[in-house]
C-alpha positions as CSV (number, residue, x, y, z in Angstrom):
1,X,42.6,-30.3,-52.8
2,X,44.1,-33.5,-51.2
3,X,41.5,-36.3,-51.2
4,X,41.5,-36.6,-47.4
5,X,40.9,-32.9,-46.9
6,X,37.1,-33.4,-46.9
7,X,37.5,-35.9,-44.0
8,X,39.9,-33.6,-42.2
9,X,37.4,-30.7,-42.5
10,X,34.5,-32.9,-41.3
11,X,36.5,-34.0,-38.2
12,X,37.7,-30.5,-37.3
13,X,34.2,-29.1,-37.7
14,X,32.7,-31.9,-35.6
15,X,35.3,-31.6,-32.8
16,X,35.0,-27.8,-32.7
17,X,31.2,-28.1,-32.5
18,X,31.6,-30.5,-29.6
19,X,34.3,-28.3,-27.9
20,X,36.8,-31.1,-28.2
21,X,39.6,-28.7,-29.0
22,X,42.7,-28.0,-26.9
23,X,45.0,-25.1,-27.4
24,X,48.7,-24.9,-26.8
25,X,49.9,-22.1,-24.5
26,X,51.2,-20.4,-27.6
27,X,47.8,-20.5,-29.4
28,X,46.1,-19.2,-26.2
29,X,48.4,-16.2,-26.2
30,X,47.9,-15.6,-29.9
31,X,44.1,-15.8,-29.5
32,X,44.3,-13.3,-26.7
33,X,46.4,-11.0,-28.8
34,X,43.5,-11.0,-31.4
35,X,40.9,-10.4,-28.7
36,X,39.5,-13.9,-29.1
37,X,39.0,-16.8,-26.8
38,X,38.5,-20.6,-27.2
39,X,34.8,-20.2,-28.1
40,X,35.6,-17.8,-30.9
41,X,38.3,-20.1,-32.2
42,X,36.0,-23.1,-32.1
43,X,33.4,-21.1,-34.1
44,X,36.1,-20.3,-36.6
45,X,37.1,-23.9,-36.9
46,X,33.5,-24.9,-37.5
47,X,33.4,-22.5,-40.4
48,X,36.6,-23.8,-42.1
49,X,36.3,-24.3,-45.9
50,X,38.4,-26.2,-48.3
51,X,39.5,-22.9,-49.8
52,X,41.1,-22.0,-46.4
53,X,43.4,-25.0,-46.6
54,X,47.1,-24.1,-47.3
55,X,49.2,-27.2,-46.6
56,X,49.9,-30.3,-44.6
57,X,53.2,-30.5,-42.7
58,X,55.0,-33.1,-40.6
59,X,55.7,-32.0,-37.1
60,X,59.4,-32.2,-36.4
61,X,58.7,-32.8,-32.7
62,X,56.1,-35.6,-32.9
63,X,56.1,-36.8,-36.5
64,X,52.3,-36.1,-36.7
65,X,50.5,-34.4,-39.6
66,X,49.8,-30.7,-39.0
67,X,47.2,-28.9,-41.1
68,X,47.6,-25.2,-42.0
69,X,44.6,-23.1,-42.8
70,X,44.2,-19.4,-43.5
71,X,40.6,-18.4,-42.9
72,X,39.2,-14.9,-42.5
73,X,38.1,-14.3,-38.9
74,X,36.3,-11.1,-38.2
75,X,37.8,-9.4,-41.2
76,X,41.4,-10.6,-40.3
77,X,43.3,-13.2,-42.3
78,X,44.6,-15.7,-39.6
79,X,47.1,-18.5,-39.7
80,X,45.8,-21.6,-38.0
81,X,47.9,-24.7,-37.5
82,X,46.4,-27.8,-35.9
83,X,46.9,-31.5,-35.3
84,X,44.2,-34.1,-35.2
85,X,44.4,-36.7,-32.5
86,X,41.4,-38.0,-30.5
87,X,40.5,-34.3,-30.4
88,X,41.8,-31.3,-32.2
89,X,45.0,-29.5,-30.9
90,X,45.4,-25.9,-32.1
91,X,49.1,-25.2,-32.3
92,X,49.0,-21.7,-33.8
93,X,46.2,-19.1,-34.2
94,X,47.5,-15.7,-35.1
95,X,47.1,-12.9,-37.7
96,X,48.7,-13.9,-41.0
97,X,51.4,-11.4,-41.8
98,X,52.1,-12.7,-45.2
99,X,54.8,-15.1,-44.0
100,X,55.0,-18.4,-42.3
101,X,54.6,-19.3,-38.6
102,X,57.5,-18.1,-36.5
103,X,58.8,-21.7,-36.1
104,X,59.6,-21.7,-39.8
105,X,56.4,-23.5,-40.9
């Protein structure tokens, strides 16, 4: 586990609890495809564990760190990619099909 992961998890959980989470249009569509909404996603983010962490990537578009998690949500393994700014931005939130996100990450 990267040393900063505890801080990342603490921030994500706090932001989710305070509903300071934004979703890209792509993530909103993916949530809807799972029958979930922003409230469900925030609840899932509040429950993230260190064991759900997969990797940290650099965004090709912005140069920011993106964090990838694969938690179990309602019995489904999901792929969650997010960026931490002043708030939390969820970039992807879809069922994990054993591969990477469709953008190659």
